[in-house]
N, C-alpha and C positions, 0 to 999 in steps of 0.2 A: 659580474654582479649577477645573481640570480633573479629572476622574473618577480618573486616574491619581496625581495631587496628593494628591488624597484618599486613597486607599487608602496612598500613602508617610505621609502625616499620620497616619491610623488606625492604623499599623504602631507609629508612632515611640510614639504615646499606649499605646497597648497594651502595648507591651514594656517601657514605663517604669516601669506598674504591675504587671505580671510579676516583675519586677527589685525592686520593694519588697514585694510578697510573698513573693519566694524569700529576702530576706535577713532576714526579721523572725520567721519560723516555724521550729524544728526539724524537721529531716527525718522523715518518716513512715516508718512498718512498712517500707513494701515500700522505698520511698526509701534508707534508711540501709542497707539489706541488699544492695541492688544496688550502693551502695558497695565492699560488701566482695568483689561481683564484680572488681571492678576491681584488688582487692587482688593477685590471680592470675589473668592474663589465661589464658582457656582458649577452644577452640572451640566449647564449650556448656557451659552450667550444668545443675542438677537441675533447675530451674523452666523455662527459658526458652536459646533461643539466646544467642550473646555481645554481640550490638552494644551494649546499653546499657554493659556493662562497659566495652568498648572507647570511648563516649564520653565515660565519666565520666572513664578513661584521659587521655583527650585535654584535656576541659576543665580537668583539674587539673594539666593540663602534666606528666602522667607522676606525680600525688600531689604535686609538692611545693607547691601552694596546695591544699589539701585543707580548704577551707571549705564550709560550705552551700551558699552563693552561687553555687560555681564547681563544685560539685558537680550544682548544676542549671541551668548555665548552658547545658549543652547541650540540652535541653528549649527554653528561652526563643528560642536559634537557632533551633535547627528551627523552633519555632512561627516565628517570622518570615519566614523563607522558603517556610513551609506556607502562609502567608496572602497573600505575595505569589502565589504560583501560584495559590493560588483566584482572585486577581482573571485573571493570564494564562488559565486555562480559563474563565472568565467572560467574557472577551474573544474567547476562540477561539470559545466555540460562539454568543455572540448581540453585543454590543459590549463597550466600556467602560465605559459602567451597569452591565451585568450582572456586569460584573468586580468593580467597588465593593461593591454586594449581596452576591455571593457571599461578597468577602473579608470584609465587615460582620457576615453573619449567620455564619460560622463562627469569628468575633472573640466574638460573643456567645450561643455554647454554653459550657456550662460546661465539657465535656470539649474542647473546642477551647481557651481560653483558661488554663484550671486544671489540670485532671488532666492531658492529654497536652502542654498550653503551659507550666506553671511546673513540674508535679513531676516530678522525672526519673523515667520510666517507660519498660519498652518500647513502650510507645506513641508515645514522644516521636521516636525514630526511624524509627518504622513509619507514623506519618503523615506526615511528609515522602517516603519511599518511595512511600506510596499515593497522595497528590495529584499524584507525578510521574510513578506511571505511568498515571494518569487521564489528565494531558494527552497523554502518550505516546496512549494507546488514543483520545484524540480524532482524532488526528494518522490514524492506523491504519484509523480507520472513517470516514473524510472519504470520502463516494460508496462505489461498488463498484469503481474501478479500481485495479489495483496497482501503482506506483512503486518506481521508486530511494528515492526519500523515504520513502514508506511503509514499504519494508524496512528502511531503517536506522533507523525511528523502534521497528520490530518488535526487531530486536536489540539497541537500549537498552532498550526493555521488559522483555526475559529478564534481562539486568542488574540492573535496579531491582527488579525481581521477588524478584532471586535475593537483592538487599541487604535486603531487605524481609523475607525469608523469616529472616533473618538477626537480624530483630529480634523477628518471631511470626510461629510457623506457618503461623496464618490468611492471612496474606498470600497462599497460594496461593488464595484466593475470586478474586484478581483474575485468574488464569489460568481459573479455572471461568466466570467472567465470559466470556474472550476466544472460550473455546471455545464455550460456548453461545451467542455472536453469530456465529461461521463458521457452527457447522453452521446456525444458524436463518437466518441472513441473507446469508451469504457464502462459500459454499463452495468457492470458487476458491481461497482462502488455504490450502485441504488441501493443495493441487497446489505450494504453494510449500517449496521446500528449507528458505527462512530462517525459515519458523515453526516447523520442528522442531528448526530450530541454535539459536532461541531459547529453545523449551523447555530443551536441552540445555544452555546456559550458565546458566539460572535451576539445573538440577539439578547443575551444577558447582558454584555457590558455597554450594548447602545440603551439598554431599557430605562435608565436613568435620563438619558435626552428627550425620550418619549415621554415620558412624563413629567418633565421638566414643561413641554411642549403642550403639553396635556392641560396641566396650570397655568400658559397662557396664552392660551385658544392658539395655538400653532404656527404664532406669529414668525419663529423663524422658516417654516416653510411657507409661508404666505407669501414671505419678503421673497425669498429665492425661486417661487415658482414662476413670481412676476418677471422675474429678470430673464426664463428661459423661455415663458409660455409663445409659441412661435402662432399662435392664435390671435394674439393682440399685436395688430398692424401688419404687413403686408412685408413682401421679400426686398431686402434691402442691401444690394448686392455689395455696394462700399463697407457693411460688416463683415463680408467672406474675405474681402481682398485685404481688408485691415488684419483681420486674422490670421489669414495666410503669412503676412509681410511677418506679424508678430512670431510667428513659429519659426523662421529662418531665421531670426535674430534669436531668440530665447534658446533653439535645439544650438544653433551655430550657423551660420548661412554656409561655411567651408565642410562642414560634417554631415549635415543633413542628407546632401545627394546620398552620400553613402550611406546613411540610414535607409534612405527609401530602397537602393540599389538591395542593402541587405534583406528587407522586407521580403523584396520581388525574389530572390536566390531561395527564401526560406518558403515561400510559398511554391517553389519549383522543386522541392527536395533536394537543393542542390549547395548545401553547407552540410561540412563535418560534423553533424550533430545530430543527436538520435532524433528519428521523426517526432515521439512524444514530446519531446523537449522542445522541438522548433514550434510545432500546435500550439502546446499551451504558452509560451512565448509569446505569440502572434495573436491568441486568444489574451492574454492581457493586459495590448495594446491597441488593440485595432477597434474595439468597442467603443472604448472611451472617446479615443479619437474619431470615430467617424460619427457617434452622437454629437460633439461639438460642431463638426464640421457643418452637421445638418441644420444646429440652432445657428450659426452663423449666419446663414442665410436671411434669419429674420431678428435676429438680436445679439446684440456686445454680447461675444465672450470673451473673457478676460484670457491672456495666454496662457497663464502658469497653471489654469484649470486644469490642462492634460498634461502638463509636466512628467508626473508619475508614470503616465501610459505609455513616453517614449523609453521605460527601462527595459520590458523587454526586446523591443526595436535593438536597443544600443548593444545586446548582447547579439544578438542576431548578427550586429555589423563588424562585433571583434572577431565572430566565428571567420566572416566573411575576408577581413585579412589575415588572418592567422592563413587560411586557406589561399590567400594571394601572395605570403613572405617572400617568394621567392621572386615576384615579377614587381613588387614594390619598394620601391626606393625609402632606405632607412634613414631618418635623421635625430640624436641622440635617442638611438636604441627603439625607436618607434617610425611607425610607416610616417611620411612625409606630411600628408594631409591629417593625421592628428597631431603632430607635431604644431604644423603652422592654428591648429585650431586651439591648441593650448594659449600658443602666443597672442591669438588673438582675444581670447579672456582675459590673459595677462593686460594687455594693451587697455584693454574696455575698462578693468578695473583700475588703475594707473590715470587713466583718461577720466574715468569718474569722477576720481580724488578731487584731480586740478582742477576739472571743469566746477564741480561743486563749491567747492572752498575758494578757487580764484579768476573764475571770470569775471571781468570787469563789468560791472551793471547786472542788468537782467536779460535773458532769452524772450523773457514774455514781452507783455506791453510796458508800453513808456509814455500811457495817457493818463493825466492827472486822474485819482480817484482810484484807479485799477493797476495801478503800478505792479507790473511782476506778473498779471495774469497771466495763466498758461505754461508758467516757465517751472516746470516739474525740478528743477536742481534745487527751487526755494522751498521745497517740502523736507530738504535735506541740510538746509544751513540757516546760521546766525540764530537759531532759534535758543542757545543757552546765553546769548550776549545781553538778549532784550529785558531780563527782568529786574538790572540794575535801575535802568530807564525810567520802567513802568514803575518801582520802588520809590525814586526821586520824586514823581508826580503825586503818586500818594501818598507821602510824607507832607509833600507841600501843600496838599489838599488841605489834609486835615491839621496843621499849624494855620492855614487861613479860615478854617470852619468852614470849608464848602464841603466834608464829605464825614463820616463817621468812620470812626478806627474798623469797627467789624464789617465794613463794606464788603460785599461778596464779588465775585467777577461772575459777570452773564456770558453763554453765549448760544446760539441758535442753530449750530450743525455740530456734527460729531467731529468734522474737519472744519475748523482749527481748533472745537476745543479740547481735543487730548492733548494737543501742541499745547494750547497757552494752558490748559491744568497742571501739563508735565514741569515743563519747563518755567512757567512762571508764576503759575496759582501756590503749587503744592512749595517751592524754595522760599515763597513770601509768606506762607501760612495761612491762607487765604481758600475759603471755599469759593469750587467751581460749580456752579449748575447750569444746566441745560434747560432753555424752554422752546418748548416747540414739538413739534409732533413726532411720532416714535420713527417714522420714516424719513426724519431727518436729524434725529439725534442719537437714533443706534440704543447702544447698551447702556446711553447716559440715562434714559428713562429708567432703568433699575437704579444704577451709580446715584440718583438724584436724593433715593429714598435710604442711603446712606449718610446724607449729609443732613447738616441743619438746612432747615428749611426757609425760605424770605418769610419774614413775616410784616404786618402793616406797618409801615413806616420806617423800612429799610432801605437804605442806599445800596449801589453795585455799579460797578465799573463796566461797561460791555467793550470788549478788545477786538479791533477787528484790522486784520491785516489786508492791506489795499490789494493782495492778489487775490481774495476772498472777500470783497467788499459786500456791504447788504444795507438795506435801508433801516437803518436804525431808529429813526425815528418812528417810521411804519410801524415797527415791529413791535416797539416798547412805550406808545405812545397811551396805551390804554389800561398798562402796568404801572407806571409810573407818574406820579404828579410833575415832574418835571424830568426832560430826557435831552442836554445839553452837548455840545461838543466841548471836549477837552485841550486835551494836546495834542499833538503831532509827532511821532517817535520816526527818526530817517534812519534808514538802516543801510549801509553801504559796503560792497564787496568791490574788493580791490579799488579802495577810495572812490566807486559811480554807485548813483543810487540805484539800487536793485529794486527796495520795498520800503512801503510807509506802515507806521502801526498808528492806526486812530483811536484814542480811547475817547469814551462817552461817559458823561456821569448821568448814573440815574437815579435821581432823588425821592426820597418818599414811595414808598411800594405802596399800591392800593390793593392789591389781591390778595385773596387768602386760599388760596388754591394753587400748587405749583405744576406746570407742568412737565 
């Protein structure tokens, strides 16, 4: 079997596994929130550029097949193409064996197979743009001469990075990589008009996001700047160690040490790869990683933020394994460390399905009023079963004259608002409105504008999961004449209590302005 055929077989097996995971667990916090992006397409959203919303709209066929699997399908499709592009990049810098190793290493990362490859996040389409950009950069940096082929690659690079910035803004680090490379090693590109045209193309792609932010007082960047502003607060070494530990897991605790070894060998120019390719791959990886590490000393840095930055290092690591083939034990056609890493991801995937769906009770708090607090598995469990119980309570209230039939549903945070919206409000054909500061309700500040407003005298329900409990009376006492506890829905996992849902009746809305 050729390395190309092995890569295709790897892709088929990995894709089937991702499809299994995608269809057996509920949407997570971020995923169901991004599903709300697709409800109303915009050029930008509170948290991110628009691509993830567009992708969900596409894979659900304009929301006509609005199911968990099809919402996640975009991530799986992107991951499939990304894996093939890793093969092509590896083949480009070395040979087909390196390509197969590169595709396998990427598949062996938790980030590549699960975080961006199964769950629908902005990272999912961003990874496609990132690795395609690297493929173009490898063509652009082939030796120092400049020809028509390289100029075309430069134009395509401008387009792809522009698309990447419509996924996540830190795709700009790809331009940082190229600018550093040109400045340090190939200044002749500065004399080429096509270099600046490519920059302009990227800027034009991103222009709608800028215009949206101008119309909305740059709220996206004000929000994200606070998350990374190192001048606010002092050094927090715990953030740094948490970030490093998360990198070990997201990369794969087995393969990450070989990734570091590959980077060191690349610095020493000790790999069977063109020096120019080695340099551009390092420059595409290290600036973003270094920036995140510096920020982590002061602020919490989410581990998936730098996932794409490992792409260049993965390719260099594949070259390292190719170089050491004769000295490395082979299992299932792969160096043993890569094989073990693949089985690690398989274990994580299967263990995740079992843990989320069958763990008895909760991993979190078992205290009254906040049962399940701290249990991350509940973010992806049991949401699709709650609507039946909620509907029974609402119908009973209507029959007894306790609530009006057109009562809306209220929430005060983007999470759990998006879960309640998708799994309860929409199936029951109820309007959900989020009331609170924009920093709390995020995109719901705009989603609210597409929905029926609360009018004086309206009734509403406030649904509160116990793992995200809040002081409903304090929040709503100045907005409704009556705020009263209604019912409690008990949720069990494997016949053991894992969470409760509290329903509150809010009667006679007394404000005329929605928040």
